[in-house]
Structures are given as C-alpha cells and as structure tokens.
C-alpha positions as protocol buffer text, in pm:
chain_id: "A"
residue {
  index: 1
  type: UNK
  ca { x: -748 y: -855 z: -1283 }
}
residue {
  index: 2
  type: UNK
  ca { x: -491 y: -1000 z: -1529 }
}
residue {
  index: 3
  type: UNK
  ca { x: -312 y: -1174 z: -1239 }
}
residue {
  index: 4
  type: UNK
  ca { x: -626 y: -1366 z: -1144 }
}
residue {
  index: 5
  type: UNK
  ca { x: -818 y: -1414 z: -1466 }
}
residue {
  index: 6
  type: UNK
  ca { x: -572 y: -1440 z: -1753 }
}
residue {
  index: 7
  type: UNK
  ca { x: -419 y: -1780 z: -1649 }
}
residue {
  index: 8
  type: UNK
  ca { x: -767 y: -1928 z: -1608 }
}
residue {
  index: 9
  type: UNK
  ca { x: -834 y: -1868 z: -1977 }
}
residue {
  index: 10
  type: UNK
  ca { x: -591 y: -2146 z: -2057 }
}
residue {
  index: 11
  type: UNK
  ca { x: -716 y: -2410 z: -1813 }
}
residue {
  index: 12
  type: UNK
  ca { x: -663 y: -2751 z: -1968 }
}
residue {
  index: 13
  type: UNK
  ca { x: -359 y: -2634 z: -2163 }
}
residue {
  index: 14
  type: UNK
  ca { x: -67 y: -2676 z: -1927 }
}
residue {
  index: 15
  type: UNK
  ca { x: 201 y: -2511 z: -2140 }
}
residue {
  index: 16
  type: UNK
  ca { x: -14 y: -2214 z: -2227 }
}
residue {
  index: 17
  type: UNK
  ca { x: -137 y: -2180 z: -1871 }
}
residue {
  index: 18
  type: UNK
  ca { x: 221 y: -2176 z: -1739 }
}
residue {
  index: 19
  type: UNK
  ca { x: 317 y: -1910 z: -1989 }
}
residue {
  index: 20
  type: UNK
  ca { x: 7 y: -1707 z: -1902 }
}
residue {
  index: 21
  type: UNK
  ca { x: 91 y: -1730 z: -1528 }
}
residue {
  index: 22
  type: UNK
  ca { x: 440 y: -1595 z: -1594 }
}
residue {
  index: 23
  type: UNK
  ca { x: 311 y: -1317 z: -1817 }
}
residue {
  index: 24
  type: UNK
  ca { x: 42 y: -1225 z: -1564 }
}
residue {
  index: 25
  type: UNK
  ca { x: 300 y: -1203 z: -1284 }
}
residue {
  index: 26
  type: UNK
  ca { x: 526 y: -974 z: -1490 }
}
residue {
  index: 27
  type: UNK
  ca { x: 235 y: -749 z: -1589 }
}
residue {
  index: 28
  type: UNK
  ca { x: 126 y: -728 z: -1228 }
}
residue {
  index: 29
  type: UNK
  ca { x: 480 y: -646 z: -1117 }
}
residue {
  index: 30
  type: UNK
  ca { x: 507 y: -370 z: -1381 }
}
residue {
  index: 31
  type: UNK
  ca { x: 175 y: -216 z: -1286 }
}
residue {
  index: 32
  type: UNK
  ca { x: 276 y: -211 z: -916 }
}
residue {
  index: 33
  type: UNK
  ca { x: 599 y: -31 z: -1013 }
}
residue {
  index: 34
  type: UNK
  ca { x: 403 y: 222 z: -1218 }
}
residue {
  index: 35
  type: UNK
  ca { x: 162 y: 277 z: -930 }
}
residue {
  index: 36
  type: UNK
  ca { x: 458 y: 364 z: -702 }
}
residue {
  index: 37
  type: UNK
  ca { x: 604 y: 599 z: -965 }
}
residue {
  index: 38
  type: UNK
  ca { x: 270 y: 782 z: -998 }
}
residue {
  index: 39
  type: UNK
  ca { x: 231 y: 806 z: -619 }
}
residue {
  index: 40
  type: UNK
  ca { x: 577 y: 962 z: -601 }
}
residue {
  index: 41
  type: UNK
  ca { x: 475 y: 1214 z: -869 }
}
residue {
  index: 42
  type: UNK
  ca { x: 189 y: 1344 z: -654 }
}
residue {
  index: 43
  type: UNK
  ca { x: 15 y: 1620 z: -848 }
}
residue {
  index: 44
  type: UNK
  ca { x: 296 y: 1689 z: -1095 }
}
residue {
  index: 45
  type: UNK
  ca { x: 235 y: 1450 z: -1385 }
}
residue {
  index: 46
  type: UNK
  ca { x: 471 y: 1627 z: -1625 }
}
residue {
  index: 47
  type: UNK
  ca { x: 689 y: 1406 z: -1838 }
}
residue {
  index: 48
  type: UNK
  ca { x: 1002 y: 1539 z: -1664 }
}
residue {
  index: 49
  type: UNK
  ca { x: 871 y: 1460 z: -1319 }
}
residue {
  index: 50
  type: UNK
  ca { x: 754 y: 1113 z: -1410 }
}
residue {
  index: 51
  type: UNK
  ca { x: 1096 y: 1035 z: -1552 }
}
residue {
  index: 52
  type: UNK
  ca { x: 1264 y: 1183 z: -1246 }
}
residue {
  index: 53
  type: UNK
  ca { x: 1049 y: 974 z: -1009 }
}
residue {
  index: 54
  type: UNK
  ca { x: 1085 y: 658 z: -1215 }
}
residue {
  index: 55
  type: UNK
  ca { x: 1466 y: 687 z: -1211 }
}
residue {
  index: 56
  type: UNK
  ca { x: 1500 y: 775 z: -841 }
}
residue {
  index: 57
  type: UNK
  ca { x: 1313 y: 498 z: -659 }
}
residue {
  index: 58
  type: UNK
  ca { x: 1517 y: 340 z: -377 }
}
residue {
  index: 59
  type: UNK
  ca { x: 1463 y: -2 z: -219 }
}
residue {
  index: 60
  type: UNK
  ca { x: 1109 y: -52 z: -348 }
}
residue {
  index: 61
  type: UNK
  ca { x: 960 y: -382 z: -238 }
}
residue {
  index: 62
  type: UNK
  ca { x: 712 y: -514 z: -496 }
}
residue {
  index: 63
  type: UNK
  ca { x: 456 y: -782 z: -401 }
}
residue {
  index: 64
  type: UNK
  ca { x: 570 y: -1040 z: -662 }
}
residue {
  index: 65
  type: UNK
  ca { x: 935 y: -1027 z: -559 }
}
residue {
  index: 66
  type: UNK
  ca { x: 1087 y: -1257 z: -302 }
}
residue {
  index: 67
  type: UNK
  ca { x: 1102 y: -1123 z: 53 }
}
residue {
  index: 68
  type: UNK
  ca { x: 1406 y: -905 z: 100 }
}
residue {
  index: 69
  type: UNK
  ca { x: 1441 y: -830 z: -272 }
}
residue {
  index: 70
  type: UNK
  ca { x: 1401 y: -460 z: -358 }
}
residue {
  index: 71
  type: UNK
  ca { x: 1419 y: -245 z: -669 }
}
residue {
  index: 72
  type: UNK
  ca { x: 1630 y: 69 z: -696 }
}
residue {
  index: 73
  type: UNK
  ca { x: 1635 y: 275 z: -1019 }
}
C-alpha cells in the first residue's frame, strides 16, 4: 500500500515525491524482510526465535533489490 499510494500524495511536488518514492521503497523492502523472518519462525513467535531467524537468513532475494543481490544476516 505505501509503495503504491504514498508517492502519489506528493504529485506536483517533485522533490517531495522523489523522497516519498525512496522512503516507500525502503519501507516495502523492510516489510518484505520481516515477512520472510516471520515465515521462518513458523509457529514459534517467541522473542528468541524471531531473533534467531532474523540473524540466520541466507541469500534472501528481496523484490526491490537488483537481480542477483541477496541479503544474508
């Protein structure tokens, strides 16, 4: 939602729209990372398991990254 609608709020303001597009991309990237962490947690949503899963991701390809770029934590 933020990826699609937030930049449109600043139509007509080029500097603000560019900043909003960058912010929307980063927020979308972060939420995709969090989705993958929660998927890895399965049914165990304890603090310890979330931290374990968040720090043990390997070669995660996120949609906003360039092809071939991956994230490992």
